[in-house]
Biopython code that builds the backbone (N, CA, C, O; Angstrom):
import numpy as np
from Bio.PDB.StructureBuilder import StructureBuilder

atoms = [
    (1, "MET", "N", (17.945, -31.321, 243.863)),
    (1, "MET", "CA", (16.609, -30.855, 243.589)),
    (1, "MET", "C", (15.837, -30.719, 244.896)),
    (1, "MET", "O", (15.691, -31.677, 245.655)),
    (2, "THR", "N", (15.363, -29.542, 245.131)),
    (2, "THR", "CA", (14.532, -29.292, 246.295)),
    (2, "THR", "C", (13.075, -29.516, 245.912)),
    (2, "THR", "O", (12.634, -29.079, 244.849)),
    (3, "ALA", "N", (12.338, -30.188, 246.766)),
    (3, "ALA", "CA", (10.926, -30.463, 246.486)),
    (3, "ALA", "C", (10.161, -29.157, 246.349)),
    (3, "ALA", "O", (10.331, -28.242, 247.154)),
    (4, "ASN", "N", (9.313, -29.073, 245.321)),
    (4, "ASN", "CA", (8.477, -27.894, 245.146)),
    (4, "ASN", "C", (7.031, -28.252, 244.815)),
    (4, "ASN", "O", (6.260, -27.397, 244.378)),
    (5, "ILE", "N", (6.663, -29.520, 245.023)),
    (5, "ILE", "CA", (5.297, -29.975, 244.778)),
    (5, "ILE", "C", (4.713, -30.502, 246.081)),
    (5, "ILE", "O", (5.302, -31.373, 246.720)),
    (6, "GLY", "N", (3.560, -29.977, 246.477)),
    (6, "GLY", "CA", (2.902, -30.384, 247.709)),
    (6, "GLY", "C", (2.118, -31.677, 247.560)),
    (6, "GLY", "O", (2.035, -32.246, 246.472)),
    (7, "THR", "N", (1.550, -32.130, 248.656)),
    (7, "THR", "CA", (0.844, -33.420, 248.698)),
    (7, "THR", "C", (-0.379, -33.449, 247.789)),
    (7, "THR", "O", (-0.566, -34.404, 247.034)),
    (8, "ILE", "N", (-1.200, -32.428, 247.853)),
    (8, "ILE", "CA", (-2.412, -32.401, 247.025)),
    (8, "ILE", "C", (-2.033, -32.311, 245.554)),
    (8, "ILE", "O", (-2.621, -32.995, 244.716)),
    (9, "ASP", "N", (-1.060, -31.477, 245.237)),
    (9, "ASP", "CA", (-0.575, -31.337, 243.873)),
    (9, "ASP", "C", (-0.041, -32.669, 243.358)),
    (9, "ASP", "O", (-0.304, -33.043, 242.215)),
    (10, "ARG", "N", (0.701, -33.382, 244.188)),
    (10, "ARG", "CA", (1.245, -34.689, 243.803)),
    (10, "ARG", "C", (0.130, -35.688, 243.506)),
    (10, "ARG", "O", (0.193, -36.425, 242.522)),
    (11, "ALA", "N", (-0.882, -35.707, 244.355)),
    (11, "ALA", "CA", (-1.995, -36.648, 244.161)),
    (11, "ALA", "C", (-2.739, -36.357, 242.859)),
    (11, "ALA", "O", (-3.082, -37.275, 242.115)),
    (12, "ILE", "N", (-2.983, -35.082, 242.591)),
    (12, "ILE", "CA", (-3.677, -34.708, 241.360)),
    (12, "ILE", "C", (-2.844, -35.086, 240.143)),
    (12, "ILE", "O", (-3.374, -35.618, 239.167)),
    (13, "ARG", "N", (-1.539, -34.813, 240.197)),
    (13, "ARG", "CA", (-0.647, -35.171, 239.088)),
    (13, "ARG", "C", (-0.617, -36.678, 238.861)),
    (13, "ARG", "O", (-0.621, -37.132, 237.717)),
    (14, "LEU", "N", (-0.587, -37.450, 239.930)),
    (14, "LEU", "CA", (-0.534, -38.900, 239.807)),
    (14, "LEU", "C", (-1.811, -39.443, 239.172)),
    (14, "LEU", "O", (-1.744, -40.262, 238.255)),
    (15, "VAL", "N", (-2.953, -39.006, 239.641)),
    (15, "VAL", "CA", (-4.237, -39.479, 239.101)),
    (15, "VAL", "C", (-4.386, -39.064, 237.638)),
    (15, "VAL", "O", (-4.768, -39.873, 236.793)),
    (16, "LEU", "N", (-4.081, -37.791, 237.343)),
    (16, "LEU", "CA", (-4.193, -37.310, 235.970)),
    (16, "LEU", "C", (-3.190, -38.015, 235.057)),
    (16, "LEU", "O", (-3.521, -38.355, 233.921)),
    (17, "GLY", "N", (-1.981, -38.234, 235.539)),
    (17, "GLY", "CA", (-0.971, -38.927, 234.747)),
    (17, "GLY", "C", (-1.372, -40.349, 234.426)),
    (17, "GLY", "O", (-1.212, -40.801, 233.292)),
    (18, "LEU", "N", (-1.892, -41.059, 235.415)),
    (18, "LEU", "CA", (-2.337, -42.433, 235.170)),
    (18, "LEU", "C", (-3.513, -42.471, 234.203)),
    (18, "LEU", "O", (-3.610, -43.374, 233.373)),
    (19, "ALA", "N", (-4.406, -41.488, 234.310)),
    (19, "ALA", "CA", (-5.543, -41.414, 233.384)),
    (19, "ALA", "C", (-5.058, -41.146, 231.958)),
    (19, "ALA", "O", (-5.570, -41.735, 231.006)),
    (20, "LEU", "N", (-4.067, -40.256, 231.811)),
    (20, "LEU", "CA", (-3.527, -39.970, 230.483)),
    (20, "LEU", "C", (-2.804, -41.188, 229.899)),
    (20, "LEU", "O", (-2.841, -41.412, 228.690)),
    (21, "LEU", "N", (-2.153, -41.965, 230.749)),
    (21, "LEU", "CA", (-1.481, -43.172, 230.277)),
    (21, "LEU", "C", (-2.482, -44.244, 229.847)),
    (21, "LEU", "O", (-2.237, -44.960, 228.876)),
    (22, "ALA", "N", (-3.585, -44.361, 230.544)),
    (22, "ALA", "CA", (-4.562, -45.408, 230.260)),
    (22, "ALA", "C", (-5.544, -45.037, 229.154)),
    (22, "ALA", "O", (-6.057, -45.920, 228.465)),
    (23, "ALA", "N", (-5.811, -43.761, 228.976)),
    (23, "ALA", "CA", (-6.849, -43.311, 228.039)),
    (23, "ALA", "C", (-6.696, -43.851, 226.619)),
    (23, "ALA", "O", (-7.676, -44.349, 226.065)),
    (24, "PRO", "N", (-5.534, -43.777, 226.013)),
    (24, "PRO", "CA", (-5.443, -44.256, 224.625)),
    (24, "PRO", "C", (-5.719, -45.749, 224.468)),
    (24, "PRO", "O", (-6.149, -46.191, 223.402)),
    (25, "PHE", "N", (-5.479, -46.512, 225.502)),
    (25, "PHE", "CA", (-5.578, -47.959, 225.390)),
    (25, "PHE", "C", (-6.910, -48.514, 225.899)),
    (25, "PHE", "O", (-7.317, -49.606, 225.503)),
    (26, "LEU", "N", (-7.587, -47.771, 226.772)),
    (26, "LEU", "CA", (-8.806, -48.284, 227.379)),
    (26, "LEU", "C", (-10.084, -47.531, 227.001)),
    (26, "LEU", "O", (-11.181, -48.062, 227.177)),
    (27, "SER", "N", (-9.963, -46.319, 226.491)),
    (27, "SER", "CA", (-11.152, -45.497, 226.288)),
    (27, "SER", "C", (-11.913, -45.813, 225.012)),
    (27, "SER", "O", (-13.143, -45.763, 225.004)),
    (28, "GLY", "N", (-11.214, -46.136, 223.938)),
    (28, "GLY", "CA", (-11.890, -46.381, 222.668)),
    (28, "GLY", "C", (-12.356, -45.112, 221.982)),
    (28, "GLY", "O", (-13.159, -45.179, 221.051)),
    (29, "LEU", "N", (-11.870, -43.950, 222.420)),
    (29, "LEU", "CA", (-12.254, -42.686, 221.802)),
    (29, "LEU", "C", (-11.657, -42.570, 220.408)),
    (29, "LEU", "O", (-10.559, -43.061, 220.147)),
    (30, "ALA", "N", (-12.389, -41.917, 219.518)),
    (30, "ALA", "CA", (-11.950, -41.779, 218.135)),
    (30, "ALA", "C", (-10.673, -40.943, 218.016)),
    (30, "ALA", "O", (-9.883, -41.147, 217.094)),
    (31, "MET", "N", (-10.470, -40.010, 218.939)),
    (31, "MET", "CA", (-9.293, -39.148, 218.846)),
    (31, "MET", "C", (-7.986, -39.934, 218.996)),
    (31, "MET", "O", (-6.936, -39.484, 218.538)),
    (32, "PHE", "N", (-8.049, -41.096, 219.632)),
    (32, "PHE", "CA", (-6.852, -41.906, 219.817)),
    (32, "PHE", "C", (-6.613, -42.884, 218.667)),
    (32, "PHE", "O", (-5.717, -43.724, 218.752)),
    (33, "GLU", "N", (-7.396, -42.787, 217.601)),
    (33, "GLU", "CA", (-7.179, -43.620, 216.430)),
    (33, "GLU", "C", (-5.888, -43.224, 215.722)),
    (33, "GLU", "O", (-5.211, -44.062, 215.125)),
    (34, "SER", "N", (-5.554, -41.927, 215.796)),
    (34, "SER", "CA", (-4.296, -41.482, 215.189)),
    (34, "SER", "C", (-3.157, -41.734, 216.163)),
    (34, "SER", "O", (-3.359, -41.722, 217.377)),
    (35, "GLY", "N", (-1.986, -41.957, 215.647)),
    (35, "GLY", "CA", (-0.836, -42.231, 216.496)),
    (35, "GLY", "C", (-0.375, -41.010, 217.274)),
    (35, "GLY", "O", (0.146, -41.145, 218.381)),
    (36, "ALA", "N", (-0.560, -39.811, 216.707)),
    (36, "ALA", "CA", (-0.070, -38.583, 217.341)),
    (36, "ALA", "C", (-0.761, -38.324, 218.678)),
    (36, "ALA", "O", (-0.101, -37.976, 219.657)),
    (37, "ALA", "N", (-2.056, -38.486, 218.726)),
    (37, "ALA", "CA", (-2.791, -38.242, 219.971)),
    (37, "ALA", "C", (-2.382, -39.238, 221.052)),
    (37, "ALA", "O", (-2.295, -38.887, 222.228)),
    (38, "THR", "N", (-2.135, -40.455, 220.655)),
    (38, "THR", "CA", (-1.698, -41.482, 221.604)),
    (38, "THR", "C", (-0.321, -41.146, 222.164)),
    (38, "THR", "O", (-0.098, -41.255, 223.370)),
    (39, "VAL", "N", (0.592, -40.744, 221.308)),
    (39, "VAL", "CA", (1.947, -40.401, 221.739)),
    (39, "VAL", "C", (1.929, -39.209, 222.683)),
    (39, "VAL", "O", (2.592, -39.231, 223.720)),
    (40, "VAL", "N", (1.182, -38.173, 222.337)),
    (40, "VAL", "CA", (1.095, -36.986, 223.189)),
    (40, "VAL", "C", (0.519, -37.342, 224.554)),
    (40, "VAL", "O", (1.024, -36.886, 225.580)),
    (41, "SER", "N", (-0.525, -38.143, 224.571)),
    (41, "SER", "CA", (-1.154, -38.537, 225.830)),
    (41, "SER", "C", (-0.202, -39.358, 226.700)),
    (41, "SER", "O", (-0.121, -39.133, 227.907)),
    (42, "VAL", "N", (0.504, -40.288, 226.110)),
    (42, "VAL", "CA", (1.429, -41.134, 226.869)),
    (42, "VAL", "C", (2.604, -40.314, 227.408)),
    (42, "VAL", "O", (2.996, -40.486, 228.562)),
    (43, "ILE", "N", (3.164, -39.430, 226.589)),
    (43, "ILE", "CA", (4.280, -38.601, 227.050)),
    (43, "ILE", "C", (3.844, -37.679, 228.177)),
    (43, "ILE", "O", (4.555, -37.537, 229.171)),
    (44, "ALA", "N", (2.681, -37.052, 228.032)),
    (44, "ALA", "CA", (2.170, -36.173, 229.089)),
    (44, "ALA", "C", (1.919, -36.969, 230.370)),
    (44, "ALA", "O", (2.201, -36.481, 231.465)),
    (45, "GLY", "N", (1.397, -38.178, 230.245)),
    (45, "GLY", "CA", (1.162, -39.023, 231.413)),
    (45, "GLY", "C", (2.448, -39.407, 232.120)),
    (45, "GLY", "O", (2.512, -39.407, 233.349)),
    (46, "ILE", "N", (3.473, -39.734, 231.345)),
    (46, "ILE", "CA", (4.769, -40.095, 231.940)),
    (46, "ILE", "C", (5.361, -38.908, 232.685)),
    (46, "ILE", "O", (5.886, -39.063, 233.788)),
    (47, "VAL", "N", (5.280, -37.726, 232.087)),
    (47, "VAL", "CA", (5.809, -36.521, 232.743)),
    (47, "VAL", "C", (5.061, -36.240, 234.035)),
    (47, "VAL", "O", (5.678, -35.906, 235.047)),
    (48, "MET", "N", (3.742, -36.369, 234.016)),
    (48, "MET", "CA", (2.940, -36.103, 235.218)),
    (48, "MET", "C", (3.282, -37.098, 236.337)),
    (48, "MET", "O", (3.446, -36.700, 237.490)),
    (49, "VAL", "N", (3.387, -38.362, 236.003)),
    (49, "VAL", "CA", (3.717, -39.378, 237.005)),
    (49, "VAL", "C", (5.146, -39.182, 237.522)),
    (49, "VAL", "O", (5.396, -39.325, 238.719)),
    (50, "ALA", "N", (6.075, -38.858, 236.634)),
    (50, "ALA", "CA", (7.470, -38.662, 237.041)),
    (50, "ALA", "C", (7.620, -37.466, 237.980)),
    (50, "ALA", "O", (8.301, -37.563, 239.001)),
    (51, "THR", "N", (6.994, -36.346, 237.644)),
    (51, "THR", "CA", (7.107, -35.175, 238.520)),
    (51, "THR", "C", (6.420, -35.429, 239.853)),
    (51, "THR", "O", (6.838, -34.898, 240.882)),
    (52, "SER", "N", (5.374, -36.234, 239.836)),
    (52, "SER", "CA", (4.692, -36.570, 241.081)),
    (52, "SER", "C", (5.578, -37.421, 241.986)),
    (52, "SER", "O", (5.636, -37.188, 243.194)),
    (53, "THR", "N", (6.255, -38.386, 241.421)),
    (53, "THR", "CA", (7.083, -39.265, 242.246)),
    (53, "THR", "C", (8.368, -38.587, 242.717)),
    (53, "THR", "O", (8.875, -38.903, 243.793)),
    (54, "MET", "N", (8.901, -37.650, 241.912)),
    (54, "MET", "CA", (10.129, -36.954, 242.295)),
    (54, "MET", "C", (9.889, -35.747, 243.199)),
    (54, "MET", "O", (10.836, -35.192, 243.757)),
    (55, "LYS", "N", (8.625, -35.339, 243.346)),
    (55, "LYS", "CA", (8.245, -34.163, 244.136)),
    (55, "LYS", "C", (8.898, -32.886, 243.609)),
    (55, "LYS", "O", (9.096, -31.933, 244.363)),
    (56, "PHE", "N", (9.229, -32.866, 242.329)),
    (56, "PHE", "CA", (9.912, -31.726, 241.742)),
    (56, "PHE", "C", (9.386, -31.467, 240.341)),
    (56, "PHE", "O", (9.272, -32.388, 239.533)),
    (57, "CYS", "N", (9.067, -30.210, 240.054)),
    (57, "CYS", "CA", (8.621, -29.810, 238.724)),
    (57, "CYS", "C", (9.545, -28.711, 238.215)),
    (57, "CYS", "O", (9.591, -27.625, 238.794)),
    (58, "PRO", "N", (10.283, -28.981, 237.134)),
    (58, "PRO", "CA", (11.191, -27.964, 236.599)),
    (58, "PRO", "C", (10.475, -26.685, 236.165)),
    (58, "PRO", "O", (11.018, -25.590, 236.314)),
    (59, "LEU", "N", (9.271, -26.817, 235.636)),
    (59, "LEU", "CA", (8.518, -25.635, 235.222)),
    (59, "LEU", "C", (8.157, -24.759, 236.425)),
    (59, "LEU", "O", (8.206, -23.532, 236.340)),
    (60, "TYR", "N", (7.795, -25.393, 237.544)),
    (60, "TYR", "CA", (7.534, -24.638, 238.771)),
    (60, "TYR", "C", (8.780, -23.866, 239.195)),
    (60, "TYR", "O", (8.679, -22.722, 239.637)),
    (61, "ARG", "N", (9.953, -24.483, 239.062)),
    (61, "ARG", "CA", (11.208, -23.825, 239.428)),
    (61, "ARG", "C", (11.429, -22.578, 238.576)),
    (61, "ARG", "O", (11.807, -21.529, 239.096)),
    (62, "ILE", "N", (11.194, -22.691, 237.264)),
    (62, "ILE", "CA", (11.396, -21.565, 236.345)),
    (62, "ILE", "C", (10.436, -20.420, 236.660)),
    (62, "ILE", "O", (10.832, -19.255, 236.667)),
    (63, "VAL", "N", (9.172, -20.759, 236.919)),
    (63, "VAL", "CA", (8.146, -19.745, 237.162)),
    (63, "VAL", "C", (8.213, -19.210, 238.597)),
    (63, "VAL", "O", (7.738, -18.107, 238.869)),
    (64, "GLY", "N", (8.799, -19.985, 239.513)),
    (64, "GLY", "CA", (8.898, -19.562, 240.902)),
    (64, "GLY", "C", (7.726, -19.989, 241.769)),
    (64, "GLY", "O", (7.458, -19.376, 242.802)),
    (65, "VAL", "N", (7.033, -21.027, 241.358)),
    (65, "VAL", "CA", (5.883, -21.543, 242.106)),
    (65, "VAL", "C", (6.353, -22.658, 243.031)),
    (65, "VAL", "O", (7.229, -23.446, 242.673)),
    (66, "GLN", "N", (5.767, -22.718, 244.219)),
    (66, "GLN", "CA", (6.060, -23.804, 245.164)),
    (66, "GLN", "C", (4.786, -24.130, 245.903)),
    (66, "GLN", "O", (4.231, -23.271, 246.588)),
    (67, "THR", "N", (4.304, -25.370, 245.779)),
    (67, "THR", "CA", (3.055, -25.760, 246.426)),
    (67, "THR", "C", (3.281, -26.566, 247.694)),
    (67, "THR", "O", (2.316, -26.926, 248.368)),
    (68, "CYS", "N", (4.527, -26.857, 248.035)),
    (68, "CYS", "CA", (4.784, -27.586, 249.268)),
    (68, "CYS", "C", (5.164, -26.611, 250.381)),
    (68, "CYS", "O", (5.649, -25.506, 250.136)),
    (69, "LYS", "N", (4.929, -27.057, 251.598)),
    (69, "LYS", "CA", (5.265, -26.245, 252.759)),
    (69, "LYS", "C", (6.724, -26.459, 253.120)),
    (69, "LYS", "O", (7.224, -27.583, 253.084)),
    (70, "LEU", "N", (7.383, -25.407, 253.456)),
    (70, "LEU", "CA", (8.809, -25.518, 253.845)),
    (70, "LEU", "C", (8.951, -25.834, 255.296)),
    (70, "LEU", "O", (10.069, -25.962, 255.793)),
]
sb = StructureBuilder()
sb.init_structure("model")
sb.init_model(0)
sb.init_chain("A")
sb.init_seg("    ")
for serial, (resi, resn, name, xyz) in enumerate(atoms, 1):
    if name == "N":
        sb.init_residue(resn, " ", resi, " ")
    sb.init_atom(name, np.array(xyz, "f"), 0.0, 1.0, " ", f" {name:<3s}", serial, name[0])
structure = sb.get_structure()
């Protein structure tokens, strides 16, 4: 896997991923009362954090986007 995520993109993904992971458990929002919203938020957060740490996004590869400098 060749890196295709740049530094700023990685930072944004990490912050957003951590927020998505924490939101269902810390926010107290009514939308997280259902199990489906919690599951979607946690899965999206895990994907965001994982792609940030691996510096690789499969969707970027498919679309042909690269935010890192070669």
